[in-house]
BAVEX-211774 format. One line per 4 residues: their letters; for each residue z, x, y of N, C-alpha, C. Coordinates in steps of 0.1 Angstrom, whole numbers. Layout:
REM BAVEX-211774
A> Z/X/Y/Z/X/Y/Z/X/Y | ...;
END
This chain:
REM BAVEX-211774
MLTP> 467/864/-264/479/861/-255/492/866/-249 | 491/863/-239/510/872/-231/514/852/-230 | 526/856/-233/536/847/-237/547/849/-234 | 553/837/-225/569/841/-217/575/851/-230;
GTAD> 584/858/-229/589/868/-241/582/879/-244 | 577/884/-235/566/895/-246/576/908/-242 | 570/920/-245/575/932/-240/575/931/-225 | 563/930/-217/558/929/-209/563/920/-198;
RTVR> 574/925/-187/584/924/-183/574/920/-168 | 564/923/-165/561/925/-157/550/911/-148 | 547/901/-161/540/890/-164/553/878/-157 | 543/871/-145/554/859/-139/553/844/-140;
WRRF> 556/840/-152/552/822/-159/554/815/-144 | 554/817/-126/555/806/-119/542/794/-122 | 544/785/-114/532/781/-119/522/782/-109 | 508/778/-106/503/782/-96/507/766/-85;
SSWT> 505/758/-96/505/741/-85/512/741/-83 | 530/748/-92/544/742/-79/543/751/-66 | 538/758/-60/538/762/-46/530/758/-39 | 512/755/-42/503/747/-38/495/739/-42;
GGFN> 499/733/-52/497/719/-54/479/724/-63 | 477/732/-68/467/732/-71/462/739/-89 | 452/734/-89/453/746/-101/454/737/-122 | 457/723/-116/463/709/-122/469/718/-132;
GAVH> 480/726/-128/494/725/-138/490/742/-145 | 482/749/-144/476/759/-151/481/774/-145 | 484/785/-151/486/797/-147/479/804/-141 | 481/808/-125/471/819/-121/469/834/-126;
PLVL> 455/836/-125/450/845/-129/457/858/-132 | 464/858/-117/470/871/-109/480/870/-116 | 491/861/-117/500/860/-123/502/868/-133 | 488/861/-145/494/862/-158/491/882/-160;
TGMS> 488/890/-150/477/904/-152/490/914/-146 | 497/901/-140/512/907/-134/512/916/-117 | 500/906/-108/501/906/-98/503/901/-93 | 509/907/-77/511/895/-69/504/892/-55;
FSMW> 505/883/-53/496/879/-39/498/881/-29 | 516/892/-26/516/905/-16/508/917/-17 | 506/923/-27/501/932/-40/490/934/-27 | 479/924/-24/473/927/-17/467/928/-9;
TMSP> 464/937/2/466/942/17/450/941/22 | 452/934/35/438/940/42/442/955/47 | 430/962/51/433/972/67/433/957/80 | 438/970/89/436/968/101/430/962/107;
ALAS> 419/977/106/405/971/111/397/962/111 | 394/961/92/392/946/87/393/934/96 | 410/933/95/416/919/102/415/918/113 | 412/925/121/412/928/137/394/923/139;
GIFW> 385/934/131/369/925/127/373/913/124 | 378/910/116/382/894/113/383/883/120 | 392/888/123/398/882/142/387/882/152 | 382/890/154/375/891/169/358/885/164;
VAVV> 350/878/149/340/871/148/350/856/149 | 357/858/146/366/843/145/361/841/159 | 367/844/169/373/844/185/359/843/187 | 353/847/184/333/843/191/325/832/187;
ICAV> 333/829/175/322/819/167/327/806/175 | 341/802/176/346/795/184/348/795/198 | 344/805/203/340/805/216/326/798/219 | 319/801/211/306/794/216/305/783/203;
AQLF> 313/774/201/316/764/196/316/753/208 | 328/759/215/337/757/225/328/756/241 | 317/761/234/312/765/247/301/754/246 | 294/752/235/283/744/235/289/728/236;
ILRA> 302/726/231/313/713/234/310/712/251 | 319/720/257/320/714/271/303/715/275 | 289/714/272/284/720/274/273/704/272 | 282/691/265/278/690/262/285/674/268;
VFRT> 304/674/273/308/670/281/302/668/292 | 298/675/298/292/679/313/277/677/313 | 271/678/306/261/674/308/258/659/315 | 253/656/325/249/643/326/246/634/315;
LPAP> 254/623/319/254/608/315/245/604/316 | 241/590/306/230/579/313/235/569/315 | 231/562/322/243/546/323/235/540/311 | 245/533/309/249/522/298/236/516/300;
SSPD> 226/512/294/220/498/290/223/486/293 | 234/489/290/244/473/288/252/469/295 | 254/456/304/271/459/304/276/457/297 | 276/452/288/285/446/271/287/463/270;
VPAP> 280/475/273/285/490/265/296/496/273 | 310/499/279/315/504/283/312/522/288 | 313/521/298/308/532/301/319/542/302 | 312/554/301/319/567/293/332/576/302;
RRWA> 343/578/298/354/581/315/350/595/318 | 345/604/323/348/610/322/352/618/323 | 368/618/329/379/628/330/386/625/317 | 384/616/308/385/623/298/383/622/286;
EIAW> 367/626/287/361/630/275/364/646/277 | 371/654/296/366/665/297/387/669/298 | 390/658/296/405/660/284/408/667/271 | 392/661/271/395/667/251/392/673/246;
AILP> 385/674/256/378/689/253/385/696/259 | 391/699/267/402/713/276/409/713/268 | 418/697/260/436/702/253/429/711/248 | 417/704/236/419/719/219/415/726/224;
MLGL> 406/731/232/406/747/238/422/751/240 | 422/747/248/435/758/250/448/754/242 | 451/744/233/454/750/214/451/764/211 | 434/757/210/423/768/203/434/785/207;
VAVF> 434/788/225/435/794/227/447/800/225 | 459/794/226/471/786/221/471/797/210 | 470/796/197/470/795/187/458/812/180 | 451/810/188/444/831/192/454/838/193;
LGAW> 458/841/204/467/843/213/476/849/196 | 489/840/195/499/839/185/490/852/174 | 477/848/167/474/855/156/474/872/164 | 467/867/177/467/881/176/475/894/180;
RLLP> 485/887/190/497/899/190/505/893/171 | 502/894/163/507/893/152/492/911/145 | 484/910/152/477/912/139/481/936/139 | 482/938/128/487/952/126/479/964/139;
S> 488/970/139/480/982/150/477/991/150;
END
């Protein structure tokens, strides 16, 4: 078992929980082997592929959300039930979509070329 002070100076004894709040104070396996998280790289093609798959999935989900918002709503069956406000429903569907587009544009700019 590796302990602090062994001849292997590549072992880093940082606690995983100190920067993620996870693992209940245990040392992460990558730290024990001397590997760091920054050593793991992804090919630009794989990163781009994952990005575009995420864009398509989010676009399809957003289309279903917009379809649900713009469908014809039935009139309330009781006068005690408030009628939905069309403009508020549209705003709560469009505003998150614009935020998602902004996040995707920012991520797209950071993709390796």
